[in-house]
C-alpha positions in Angstrom: 116.3 52.0 60.4 119.2 53.5 62.4 121.9 54.8 60.0 124.8 57.0 61.1 125.4 59.9 58.7 128.9 61.3 58.0 129.6 64.9 58.5 129.5 65.5 54.8 126.3 63.8 54.4 124.8 66.0 57.3 126.1 69.2 55.6 124.4 67.9 52.3 121.1 67.3 54.1 121.3 70.8 55.7 121.9 72.3 52.3 119.0 70.5 50.7 116.8 71.7 53.5 117.9 75.3 52.9 117.2 74.9 49.3 113.7 73.6 50.1 113.0 76.5 52.5 114.0 79.0 49.9 111.8 77.4 47.2 108.9 77.2 49.6 109.3 81.0 50.3 109.5 81.7 46.6 106.3 79.7 45.9 104.5 81.1 48.7 105.4 84.7 47.6 104.3 83.9 44.0 100.8 82.6 45.2 100.3 85.5 47.6 101.1 87.9 44.8 98.7 86.3 42.4 96.0 86.2 45.1 96.4 89.9 45.9 96.4 90.9 42.1 93.2 88.9 41.6 91.6 90.8 44.6 92.9 94.1 43.5 91.4 93.6 40.0 88.1 92.6 41.6 88.2 89.2 40.0 87.9 87.5 43.4 87.0 88.8 46.8 89.0 88.2 49.9 86.1 86.4 51.4 85.9 83.9 48.4 89.6 83.1 48.7 89.2 82.5 52.5 86.2 80.4 52.0 87.8 78.2 49.3 91.0 77.8 51.5 88.8 76.8 54.4 87.0 74.2 52.1 90.1 72.8 50.9 91.7 72.6 54.3 88.5 70.8 55.5 88.8 68.4 52.6 92.4 67.6 53.4 91.6 67.0 57.1 88.9 64.5 56.1 90.5 63.2 52.9 88.9 60.0 51.5 92.3 59.1 50.1 94.7 56.8 52.0 97.7 58.5 53.5 101.1 56.9 53.9 
């Protein structure tokens, strides 16, 4: 599908991308903060978090679910 975007549509797309980037940063900051607090309070260890992240990453690489 080859579509030519107007200058205003391109500006709108760039603005949406900037908004997504800001939202991604805020979500990442919130998750990092929660993880660090859980570790500081000795609820989780850094090793547990790292192992679970590796497990989930491995699952996603070999996901049994179809992808688009």
